ROLOTOR-746509 format. One record per residue (C-alpha): residue in one letter; x, y, z. Coordinates in steps of 0.05 Angstrom, whole numbers, plus 5000, padded with zeros to 4 digits. Layout:
N
AXYZ
...
***
This chain:
276
X858317801739
X865217521752
X867918231759
X862818411812
X864317771851
X871717921848
X870518631874
X866218371931
X871517861948
X877018391948
X872818831993
X871618262042
X879118102042
X880718832056
X875718872113
X878418222142
X885518482140
X883619142174
X879818772228
X885718312238
X890418912247
X885619232297
X885118582337
X892718502337
X893619212363
X888419102418
X891818452438
X898518812442
X895419352487
X892118832531
X898318412538
X902619022553
X897719242607
X897918592647
X904218732687
X902819472701
X895819302726
X898518742771
X903919192800
X899019772813
X894119282846
X899418992892
X902119682907
X895119932926
X893819332972
X900519373007
X899620123018
X892620023046
X894819503097
X900719943119
X906619563090
X908720193053
X908320813098
X904221363066
X909621883079
X914421483036
X910221122984
X902921352979
X897620902948
X896320972873
X889321242887
X892421792929
X897121982872
X891421972822
X887422422868
X893322912871
X893622922795
X886123022791
X886323612840
X892023942802
X888023842738
X881924182769
X885724802792
X889324862725
X896424812750
X897424112720
X896324342649
X901024932654
X906524482682
X905423962627
X905124492573
X911524842594
X915424192600
X912823932533
X914624582499
X921724552526
X922623822505
X920223922435
X924024572424
X930424232448
X928723612407
X927924012342
X934324412353
X938423802374
X935723382316
X936923932265
X944224022285
X945223262289
X942423152219
X946923682188
X953323492225
X952022742224
X950622732149
X956923132135
X961322692178
X957922052153
X959222222080
X966322472087
X971522042122
X976322612133
X970923012169
X969822412214
X977122382232
X977123122247
X970723222286
X968522542314
X973722472370
X971723142399
X964222972394
X965322302429
X969122662485
X963323142495
X958422552495
X961822272557
X960322902598
X954722782649
X948423192638
X948723542705
X955723782690
X952824252637
X948124592686
X952925092719
X956125262652
X949525402617
X947125822677
X953626222673
X953026332598
X945426422589
X942526532658
X936626132685
X931626302630
X928825872574
X935025892529
X939325512579
X933924992591
X932524872517
X939924842502
X940824322556
X935523882525
X938323982455
X945023732479
X941823092505
X937922982440
X943823122395
X948422532411
X943821932399
X941122232335
X948122412311
X950821712326
X945121362291
X945621802229
X953121672223
X952220932237
X946520882186
X950521212131
X956620782145
X952220162144
X949820272073
X952019692029
X957519951984
X955219461930
X948719851924
X952620491914
X956920161860
X950619911825
X947820611827
X954120891796
X953820361742
X946920601724
X949521311718
X946421611781
X949222281802
X951622421873
X944922741891
X941022161862
X945421661900
X943922021965
X936422081951
X935121401922
X940120941957
X943721242017
X937821602051
X932921002046
X938220522070
X940120952130
X932921152147
X931620582197
X937720772238
X935821512236
X928721362261
X931520952319
X936021542335
X930022002336
X926521552387
X932821502430
X933922252425
X926822412447
X927421942505
X933822292528
X930322952518
X925122762571
X930822552617
X934823192606
X928823632618
X929123442692
X936223702697
X934324312656
X928524482702
X933124472762
X936025122734
X931425602771
X924925372739
X918325602768
X914025162723
X914424462693
X914223742716
X921523782738
X919624372782
X914023952813
X919223422831
X923523922870
X917324252899
X914823582925
X921623432955
X922124112990
X915024063016
X915723323036
X909923122991
X911422432961
X904822432924
X906923042884
X913722722869
X910622072846
X905222442806
X910722812768
X914522162755
X908221812730
X906522402685
X913622382656
X912721642642
X905821722609
X907622322565
X914322022547
X910921372526
X905721752486
X910922142447
X915021512435
X908821162409
X907621722360
X914721672334
X913920912330
X907821012286
X911921482242
X917420952239
X912420402218
X909320842164
X916121062138
X918820352134
X912820002103
X917219812044
X921519372088
X920518622090
X921018542166
X919417982214
X912518062244
X910717762310
***
């Protein structure tokens, strides 16, 4: 009887905790929505009474109608699909190179002295400065666009990997050596878990820059994509198309960052972190 009561109590506690987590997430969403809703409401009112000219800043309802119409005729989904493909292809390539190079430089001090100054110099080059060079080397096709995004993703991921490895407490490594761990075991059981938080932050920063770099990439003769919609709206003097593209960039970028944040939370459940 006592066992059954204990099981029932445990189930009730589990349900209570799950409900508490759901309520906390809903509260977070609601609190985070207050300012955007207020801003959109004020924007709509000021546009309707003529404070903001429609040829400069259309009302939010006008922009939503533009997005809706593009969704009905199918052009919206093709633009979103092409841009998303470019970002994720560049993200995977840039992250892969950053992981390999950043791990090598993080583990070996001589490699850092040899390669890091050059990498830091390249990091200071503005994104648009790469555009003519990539067009000259690879033309205006997909390779140049994806390479452009990969360059933007590479640097924050690389920096966070190197910083994460350098930030590992050397006492932990010494303790691992005392227990007879091999180099591979040290990397797998001590260095990688300790540097994982920094790496995941680098992934989020890299993906954010990937969405920024895709605009510069789609200036290179693109005929599809959200960046193309920006230039199309500018050339056709359609501010609703320009703002629709910007809003879509914000929404999709936020969605992908949220997915990476979920991955970060699941990967770092072992940490004893401060909870709000």
